[in-house]
N, C-alpha and C positions, 0 to 999 in steps of 0.2 A: 372683071379688072382686078390686076395683080395686087398685091401685098408689094409696100413698099418695107424695101429690109435695110436695117440700121449694124454694120458689122464696128465695133471698138475693141482697140488692142490698148488693153491695161496694163504698163508697165513699172510704173511705179507704186509704192505701198505703203508712204506715209499718210497722216488724218487728213491732211490737207487736198494732198490728190487722191485718197480715194473718195472722194464727193464728185469730182464730174464725172467718173465712166457711168457711178448708180443714177447720177439725175437725169444722166442724155440717155439711159437706159431705159431708168422707168417711167418720165417723161412721152419718150419713144413709144413706148408698148401702148401708153396709158393713147394715146392716139394712133393707133391700129398697127403699127409695126413693128414687123419679124425681127428679135433681136436677138444676137450672141454677143458677146464680150468673151477676149480671149488675156487670161491672165499670164505673163509671160515675169520671169526673172520676178522683180523683187512688188510688184502687180499681184503674184502668189498669195503676197500676203495677206491681201485681202478677201482669200476663201477662207482664211486660218477659222475657226471656230469660233476663236476669242480675237477681238480686235480690241481689248484694253491694252496690248504693248505697241498701238501709232502711238506716234509721234511728231509734231506740227516739222515742217521745216524750214526751217525761220535761215537759217548759214545759205547764203548766193539768192536770195531770194527777197531782195530790195524791195520790191512793192508791197511785201505783207503788210498793212499800213498798225501802228505798235501806238499804245495811249502815251509812250515819249520818245522820242530818240533811242534807238539802240543801235551802236555804232556797232559793225561788224567783229570788234576787238573782246565789245564786251559775251555777242551772243555763243561765240566759241569757251569761255567758259564751261566749270563743273555745272551741272543744273541748271542750266539755263535752255538750252529745250526742254526739260521736261516742268522748268519754271514756265515759260512759251503754248507749251502745250495745256498746262491749266488754263492757262489764262482765254484763250481759245475757246477751248470744252465751254467756261461757262460763259464764254459770251455767245458762245450759240445756242447754248440753254437758253443765259435770256432772252435772246431775240427767235426761240421755240424753233432753231434748227432742226429736224429728224436727226439724228443720230446717221452711223454710215450700216450700225445694225438694223437698223428703220428700213432703211435702204436697198441696202439689200436682201431684206425678206420683200419688201415690196416689189424688187424683180423676181426674187423666187415665185410668187405668186400671180406677176404677171407673165409668167411663162418665158421668160427670160433666160436666156442658152446659156450656161454658165458652163466655158472652158477653163480646166487646171491644165497647163504647157508643163507635158510630162517630161522630155527630158529637166527645166529646171525642178519639176519634185528631186528628179536622178543627178544632178548635180548638187543641190544642197539636200538631199539626205532623210529627205520628209518623207512623211507614212500616211498612205490613204488617212487615218484618222487622226492626223491634223485637221484632216477640214471639213467643212461643216457638206452637209448631205446634198443628193440632190444636183452634183456638178459632174460635167464630164471629163476624163482627161483626154487628154490626146496631142498629138502636132503640128505644127501651123500644117501641114495638109490638112485636119482635120477640119480649122478653122477658114484656107482657103478654100471651101467646098465652100464656103456660105459666103467670106466676102470674094467673093471670086463673082460674084448676083448681088453684089452689095449697091443700093440707090447711092448710101454714105458709107463713107470709111473713114475710124477716126482713130487716129493715136493717137494717147498719153500719157 
């Protein structure tokens, strides 16, 4: 029996968009899938050593449940993104939701292969020292070797 494969392309680098690739990858790995995540453009932020800089994206996200109605105009005010991020982190903590760091570590422990897009690294002037250890840097061709044979491929 061949092992099922899950390929994920992570393109978003915000607190709220960081959860889906790590949750799906760690779950698939726990179910016995061979998993790779390709982090490109803003998704590359999820491979940085510290994730403290990640914020919630409230603008353009009308489905975000808020404790009180929050018109778009208010969301654009200085400091609102930080306030919403703090509110989201507190809610996650109170509900026992794992941190992004914990989920990322779980993926690493489960042998999820994490690939940082080399073109994006070059484009934004990152250094290898900006990222966690244990990841691979490569281009789209590196990822396609795996994704072309995957059973499931997700774009996030």
